[in-house]
C-alpha positions as CSV (number, residue, x, y, z in Angstrom):
1,I,38.2,-14.5,-50.7
2,P,36.0,-14.9,-53.0
3,L,34.7,-18.8,-52.5
4,R,32.3,-21.5,-54.1
5,L,30.7,-23.6,-51.9
6,G,28.7,-26.3,-53.6
7,L,27.2,-26.1,-56.8
8,S,23.3,-24.7,-56.6
9,E,23.1,-24.9,-52.3
10,L,25.5,-24.5,-49.9
11,N,27.6,-27.2,-49.1
12,L,26.6,-27.8,-45.1
13,S,29.7,-28.9,-44.6
14,Y,31.1,-25.9,-44.7
15,I,29.1,-24.2,-41.9
16,V,31.2,-25.2,-39.4
17,P,34.6,-23.5,-41.2
18,L,32.7,-20.5,-41.6
19,K,31.6,-20.0,-38.3
20,S,35.2,-19.8,-37.4
21,C,36.0,-17.7,-40.5
22,L,33.5,-15.2,-38.7
23,R,35.2,-15.7,-35.2
24,M,38.6,-14.3,-36.3
25,E,39.8,-11.0,-35.4
26,Q,40.8,-9.7,-38.5
27,T,37.2,-11.0,-40.3
28,L,35.0,-8.2,-42.0
29,G,32.5,-10.6,-43.1
30,L,30.7,-12.3,-45.5
31,I,29.1,-11.1,-48.5
32,G,27.1,-13.0,-50.3
33,G,23.1,-13.8,-49.2
34,K,20.7,-15.7,-51.3
35,V,20.0,-15.7,-55.6
36,N,20.1,-11.9,-56.6
37,H,20.0,-10.4,-53.3
38,A,23.4,-9.7,-51.5
39,H,23.8,-9.0,-47.6
40,Y,26.6,-7.9,-45.4
41,F,27.4,-10.8,-42.9
42,I,28.5,-9.8,-39.3
43,G,28.0,-12.5,-37.6
44,Y,26.7,-15.3,-36.2
45,S,24.5,-16.9,-33.9
46,G,23.3,-20.5,-33.1
47,D,22.9,-21.7,-36.9
48,H,21.9,-18.3,-38.1
49,L,24.3,-15.3,-39.8
50,V,23.6,-12.0,-38.6
51,F,23.4,-9.2,-41.5
52,L,23.0,-6.2,-42.5
53,D,21.2,-5.3,-46.1
54,P,23.1,-2.9,-48.0
55,H,20.5,-2.2,-50.4
56,V,18.9,0.6,-48.6
57,T,19.3,3.7,-50.0
58,L,19.1,7.1,-48.5
59,D,19.6,10.6,-49.5
60,S,23.3,12.0,-49.7
61,V,24.7,14.6,-47.7
62,L,26.8,17.0,-49.3
63,S,28.4,19.6,-47.4
64,N,31.9,20.6,-46.3
65,D,30.6,22.7,-43.7
66,E,31.1,21.2,-40.5
67,S,29.5,23.7,-38.6
68,L,26.2,22.0,-40.6
69,W,24.8,19.2,-38.4
70,T,22.8,15.8,-40.3
71,D,20.8,13.9,-38.5
72,D,22.5,10.6,-39.6
73,S,20.4,8.3,-37.8
74,T,18.6,7.3,-41.0
75,F,22.2,5.9,-42.0
76,H,22.6,3.4,-39.7
77,C,19.8,-0.1,-39.4
78,N,18.6,-0.2,-36.6
79,S,18.9,-3.8,-36.0
80,P,20.2,-6.7,-37.6
81,D,18.5,-9.1,-39.6
82,Y,18.8,-13.5,-39.5
83,M,19.1,-15.9,-41.9
84,S,19.8,-19.6,-41.9
85,F,23.0,-20.8,-42.8
86,N,20.9,-23.4,-45.3
87,K,19.8,-21.0,-46.9
88,L,23.4,-19.0,-48.3
89,D,23.8,-18.8,-51.5
90,P,27.0,-20.9,-52.1
91,S,28.9,-18.3,-54.0
92,V,30.5,-15.8,-51.1
93,G,33.2,-13.6,-50.6
94,I,35.2,-13.4,-47.4
95,A,37.0,-10.2,-46.6
96,F,40.2,-10.0,-44.0
97,Y,41.9,-7.0,-42.9
98,C,45.3,-7.3,-40.5
99,H,46.5,-3.7,-39.5
100,N,50.4,-4.7,-39.5
101,E,52.7,-7.8,-40.2
102,S,52.2,-9.4,-36.2
103,E,48.0,-9.4,-36.8
104,W,48.6,-11.1,-40.6
105,K,51.4,-13.6,-39.1
106,D,48.7,-14.6,-36.6
107,L,45.9,-14.9,-39.3
108,C,48.2,-17.2,-41.4
109,S,48.6,-19.4,-38.2
110,Q,44.4,-19.2,-38.0
111,F,44.3,-19.9,-41.4
112,H,46.3,-22.7,-41.3
113,Q,44.5,-24.1,-38.1
114,L,41.3,-23.9,-40.4
115,S,42.9,-26.1,-43.7
116,M,42.3,-28.9,-40.6
117,Y,38.9,-28.6,-42.1
118,T,37.2,-31.3,-44.5
119,P,36.3,-29.7,-46.8
120,C,38.3,-27.3,-46.5
121,L,37.5,-23.3,-47.2
122,F,40.7,-22.1,-49.4
123,E,44.2,-22.7,-49.4
124,I,47.3,-20.8,-48.6
125,V,50.7,-21.7,-49.8
126,Q,54.0,-21.0,-49.4
127,N,54.4,-20.5,-52.7
128,R,52.9,-20.4,-56.1
129,P,51.9,-24.2,-57.0
130,S,53.7,-25.2,-60.2
131,H,50.8,-26.1,-62.2
132,F,49.4,-22.9,-62.1
133,P,50.2,-20.4,-65.5
134,P,53.0,-17.8,-64.6
135,L,51.5,-14.6,-62.9
136,E,52.0,-11.5,-64.7
137,L,51.6,-8.4,-63.0
138,N,53.1,-4.9,-63.1
139,Y,53.5,-4.4,-59.6
140,G,56.9,-5.1,-59.1
141,A,58.8,-8.9,-59.1
142,A,57.8,-8.7,-55.5
143,L,54.5,-9.2,-56.1
144,A,54.9,-12.1,-58.4
145,N,56.2,-14.4,-55.5
146,P,55.3,-13.3,-52.6
147,T,56.2,-15.5,-49.6
148,L,54.4,-15.7,-46.8
149,P,55.3,-15.5,-43.0
150,S,56.9,-19.1,-41.8
């Protein structure tokens, strides 16, 4: 879900709902960071985001031969890094993953609780708002008018 949480800097009132999102079981993390330098945020500790830097490049391993062993220890961060919430650029994306319908219903319930924060990060609605232009998809009629679980 792409979000804009302020004009040129993060509106600090979004920190509490962001922390709530990061605690959700279905959250994969946030992508964002500072201007011209993105990070993958996997959680938080106090007033600091915990992140991995996706800009570390490594040699690729090209082998279909399972008998060849490659030391993959350099493919992993030795330790995460930290950044204060107030240093976060206001343009972020948050990702969620639901393995099944039960997890989706649980996530929708958590989104409903999240909507109690002011300001609200985003809204989940049962039907497409009437003032939105028509949605044109080539994936079938079911996606044009999605319904959420009750």
